[in-house]
Backbone bond lengths (Angstrom), bond angles and torsions (degrees), N, CA, C in turn:
res aa  C-N    CA-C-N  psi(-1)  N-CA   C-N-CA  omega(-1)  CA-C   N-CA-C  phi
1 M - - - 1.448 - - 1.530 109.76 -
2 K 1.317 115.21 134.55 1.459 119.52 179.88 1.521 110.67 -80.89
3 T 1.306 114.67 139.33 1.456 118.84 176.82 1.522 108.91 -93.57
4 K 1.326 115.23 169.25 1.458 120.21 179.09 1.530 110.63 -61.72
5 T 1.322 116.48 -35.48 1.459 120.79 179.55 1.532 110.84 -64.23
6 D 1.336 117.19 -40.68 1.458 120.48 178.39 1.528 110.67 -60.66
7 W 1.307 116.10 -44.25 1.468 121.18 -178.88 1.524 110.79 -63.25
8 I 1.314 116.53 -43.00 1.474 121.07 179.66 1.521 109.88 -64.26
9 Q 1.323 117.84 -41.94 1.467 121.25 179.39 1.526 110.62 -64.42
10 Q 1.315 117.59 -41.49 1.464 120.94 178.21 1.524 111.11 -63.83
11 A 1.333 117.23 -40.42 1.461 120.67 178.17 1.520 110.67 -65.34
12 D 1.327 116.98 -41.12 1.464 121.31 178.20 1.522 110.94 -62.95
13 D 1.321 116.73 -43.36 1.463 121.05 177.65 1.525 111.39 -61.78
14 A 1.331 116.75 -41.67 1.459 121.18 179.38 1.526 111.12 -64.33
15 L 1.323 117.73 -39.91 1.466 120.42 178.16 1.530 111.37 -65.37
16 R 1.325 116.55 -38.39 1.465 119.88 178.05 1.535 111.28 -65.61
17 R 1.346 116.98 -40.35 1.461 120.51 176.61 1.522 110.81 -63.93
18 A 1.327 117.07 -41.03 1.460 121.04 179.44 1.528 110.85 -64.76
19 A 1.321 117.40 -39.54 1.463 120.75 178.76 1.526 110.65 -65.58
20 R 1.328 117.01 -41.81 1.468 120.23 178.75 1.526 110.55 -63.67
21 R 1.323 116.25 -41.29 1.462 120.05 179.20 1.536 110.57 -65.44
22 A 1.324 117.36 -39.26 1.474 120.50 177.79 1.523 110.44 -62.87
23 R 1.340 117.48 -41.31 1.476 120.26 176.89 1.517 110.93 -63.95
24 D 1.322 117.19 -41.84 1.463 120.58 178.99 1.524 111.67 -61.78
25 V 1.321 116.47 -44.34 1.474 120.62 179.16 1.526 110.01 -64.37
26 A 1.332 117.68 -42.25 1.462 121.00 178.83 1.533 111.25 -62.27
27 E 1.307 116.84 -38.96 1.465 120.29 178.58 1.516 111.15 -66.32
28 R 1.347 117.21 -44.17 1.462 120.99 -178.22 1.526 111.68 -67.61
29 T 1.331 117.16 -38.45 1.460 120.30 -175.34 1.527 112.93 -95.93
30 R 1.332 115.09 -2.83 1.474 121.39 -178.73 1.519 111.60 52.15
31 T 1.324 114.45 48.90 1.461 122.09 176.99 1.516 109.05 -116.33
32 P 1.343 117.94 155.92 1.466 120.21 -177.93 1.528 111.94 -70.62
33 L 1.309 114.25 156.62 1.451 123.33 177.27 1.525 106.05 -121.58
34 H 1.322 117.73 126.71 1.468 121.54 -179.22 1.521 109.45 -102.41
35 V 1.341 115.33 129.81 1.466 121.40 -178.60 1.525 109.35 -137.28
36 M 1.327 116.07 163.88 1.463 121.71 176.47 1.519 108.09 -96.64
37 R 1.339 116.56 125.91 1.463 122.47 176.84 1.519 108.03 -134.33
38 D 1.297 116.86 124.28 1.470 122.70 178.81 1.527 111.47 52.58
39 G 1.324 116.78 39.46 1.455 120.92 177.30 1.513 114.72 79.24
40 K 1.320 117.71 5.77 1.467 121.39 -179.90 1.523 109.59 -123.98
41 I 1.323 116.05 148.20 1.459 120.34 175.99 1.516 107.81 -85.58
42 V 1.321 116.01 126.51 1.467 120.73 177.91 1.528 108.80 -122.75
43 R 1.306 114.47 151.76 1.472 121.16 178.60 1.512 108.72 -101.47
44 L 1.327 116.37 126.86 1.460 121.79 178.91 1.519 108.51 -109.83
45 M 1.316 115.37 131.14 1.460 120.42 176.21 1.525 108.10 -105.02
46 P 1.317 117.38 114.85 1.466 119.28 179.37 1.519 111.03 -70.68
47 V 1.318 116.18 142.16 1.458 123.09 174.26 1.517 105.71 -111.18
48 V 1.313 116.88 109.76 1.454 121.95 -171.38 1.527 112.33 -65.94
49 E 1.325 118.23 -37.74 1.454 121.05 -173.17 1.523 112.33 -58.56
50 D 1.332 117.48 -48.23 1.460 119.22 -177.11 1.532 112.40 -117.36
51 L 1.324 117.42 10.30 1.458 123.92 175.89 1.526 113.02 55.12
52 V 1.323 117.20 40.05 1.451 122.43 176.64 1.521 107.70 -106.51
53 L 1.334 116.70 135.93 1.453 120.36 177.13 1.520 108.83 -94.52
54 R 1.312 116.21 128.19 1.458 122.63 -179.86 1.523 108.07 -101.28
55 E 1.325 117.61 126.02 1.454 121.88 -177.48 1.519 110.30 -83.57
56 E 1.332 116.38 132.73 1.458 122.64 177.56 1.517 108.15 -134.22
57 P 1.332 117.65 149.56 1.476 118.98 176.58 1.522 109.45 -70.17
58 P 1.329 117.21 147.65 1.465 118.94 178.59 1.522 110.28 -69.59
59 H 1.349 116.44 148.15 1.452 120.98 -178.65 1.519 112.12 -95.12
60 Y 1.315 117.86 -13.11 1.448 119.58 -178.73 1.513 109.70 -87.22
61 G 1.321 115.84 155.99 1.458 120.58 178.17 1.508 114.64 79.04
62 T 1.316 117.55 4.40 1.462 119.91 178.01 1.522 108.89 -101.10
63 T 1.300 115.45 147.33 1.455 119.16 179.18 1.506 109.95 -105.61
64 K 1.293 116.17 144.92 1.456 121.12 178.59 1.530 108.15 -92.48
65 P 1.325 117.62 140.49 1.478 119.86 -179.64 1.517 111.67 -69.08
């Protein structure tokens, strides 16, 4: 019988796999990846050559003067 802890661990593992897959897809397609950091949504642009993610502010939700 599975315990609640087993289920939580499996869910956590699945989320980590999904995050890794999202990073891989973003690197291959050179598209931004949006993540939550310090309570804010930030846009990360993957750099395929050296696999470094560059943080950029999101462009959506901003108003132009």
